C-alpha positions as CSV (number, residue, x, y, z in Angstrom):
1,X,9.6,35.7,75.2
2,X,12.3,37.3,77.4
3,X,11.5,37.7,81.1
4,X,13.6,40.1,83.1
5,X,15.0,39.1,86.5
6,X,13.1,41.4,88.8
7,X,11.9,41.0,92.4
8,X,8.2,41.3,91.4
9,X,8.2,38.4,88.9
10,X,5.5,36.0,90.0
11,X,6.3,32.2,90.3
12,X,3.6,31.5,87.7
13,X,5.4,33.9,85.2
14,X,8.7,32.0,85.8
15,X,6.9,28.7,85.4
16,X,5.8,29.8,82.0
17,X,9.5,30.4,80.9
18,X,10.8,27.6,78.7
19,X,14.5,28.1,79.5
20,X,16.8,30.3,81.6
21,X,20.4,31.1,80.6
22,X,22.9,32.1,83.4
23,X,26.5,32.2,84.1
24,X,28.1,30.7,87.3
25,X,30.5,31.6,90.0
26,X,32.6,28.6,89.1
27,X,32.6,24.9,88.1
28,X,34.3,22.0,89.8
29,X,35.7,19.4,87.3
30,X,36.1,16.5,89.7
31,X,32.5,16.4,90.9
32,X,30.8,18.0,87.9
33,X,29.4,20.7,90.2
34,X,28.2,24.1,89.1
35,X,28.2,26.8,91.8
36,X,25.9,29.8,91.6
37,X,26.2,32.8,93.9
38,X,23.5,35.1,92.6
39,X,26.0,37.3,90.8
40,X,24.9,39.7,88.0
41,X,25.2,37.1,85.3
42,X,23.2,34.6,87.3
43,X,20.2,36.5,88.6
44,X,18.1,35.5,91.6
45,X,18.2,31.9,92.8
46,X,14.6,31.3,91.9
47,X,15.1,31.9,88.2
48,X,17.3,28.8,88.1
49,X,14.9,26.7,90.1
50,X,11.5,27.3,88.6
51,X,11.9,27.0,84.8
52,X,12.3,23.4,83.6
53,X,15.4,24.0,81.5
54,X,18.6,25.8,82.7
55,X,21.5,26.6,80.4
56,X,24.6,27.5,82.4
57,X,27.5,29.2,80.6
58,X,31.0,28.4,82.2
59,X,34.0,30.4,81.1
60,X,37.0,28.0,80.8
61,X,39.6,27.9,82.1
62,X,38.9,30.9,84.4
63,X,35.8,29.6,86.1
64,X,36.9,25.9,86.2
65,X,38.7,24.4,89.2
66,X,39.8,20.8,89.7
67,X,38.4,20.0,93.1
68,X,36.2,21.2,96.0
69,X,39.2,22.3,98.1
70,X,40.3,24.5,95.2
71,X,36.8,26.0,94.9
72,X,36.3,27.0,98.5
73,X,38.8,29.9,98.8
74,X,37.4,31.4,95.5
75,X,33.8,31.6,96.9
76,X,32.4,34.3,99.1
77,X,30.8,32.7,102.1
78,X,28.3,35.6,102.6
79,X,26.8,35.1,99.1
80,X,23.9,32.8,98.6
81,X,25.6,29.7,97.2
82,X,23.8,27.1,95.3
83,X,25.7,23.9,94.5
84,X,24.4,21.9,91.6
85,X,25.9,18.4,91.3
86,X,23.1,16.4,89.7
87,X,19.3,16.1,89.6
88,X,17.3,16.4,92.8
89,X,15.6,13.2,93.7
90,X,13.3,11.8,96.3
91,X,11.7,8.4,96.9
92,X,8.1,7.8,98.0
93,X,7.1,5.3,100.7
94,X,7.4,2.5,98.2
95,X,10.9,3.6,97.4
96,X,10.0,4.7,93.8
97,X,12.7,7.2,92.9
98,X,11.5,10.5,91.3
99,X,14.1,12.8,89.8
100,X,13.8,16.5,89.1
101,X,11.6,17.2,92.2
102,X,13.3,20.6,92.9
103,X,14.8,22.8,90.2
104,X,15.0,22.3,86.5
105,X,14.4,18.9,84.9
106,X,17.2,19.6,82.4
107,X,20.6,21.3,82.9
108,X,22.9,22.0,80.0
109,X,26.4,23.4,80.6
110,X,28.1,25.3,77.9
111,X,31.9,25.7,78.2
112,X,33.2,28.9,76.5
113,X,36.9,29.3,75.9
114,X,38.8,32.4,74.8
């Protein structure tokens, strides 16, 4: 089932989505970071945070930079930037680590050339 990215989509409806496919603003090779800025090929921030599986399409080499200092001038600071550099994690009072607390449990990055 395909769910459109619209303001009225309820969180429960997004939670029922198996996977979401988006583009990105850019990717940083050195840190393995994907940066989203809510552009037309990415949709609203919540569509990448609620479903358990996120597939991010990166156009290489145009959207890939080597380092964070190279990324900063290419990003618009007034856009809502989401930097994804690994799974979210937390620890409880007994220091038991739990990953995937916020956002998808699985992120797959697809590099597209050409």
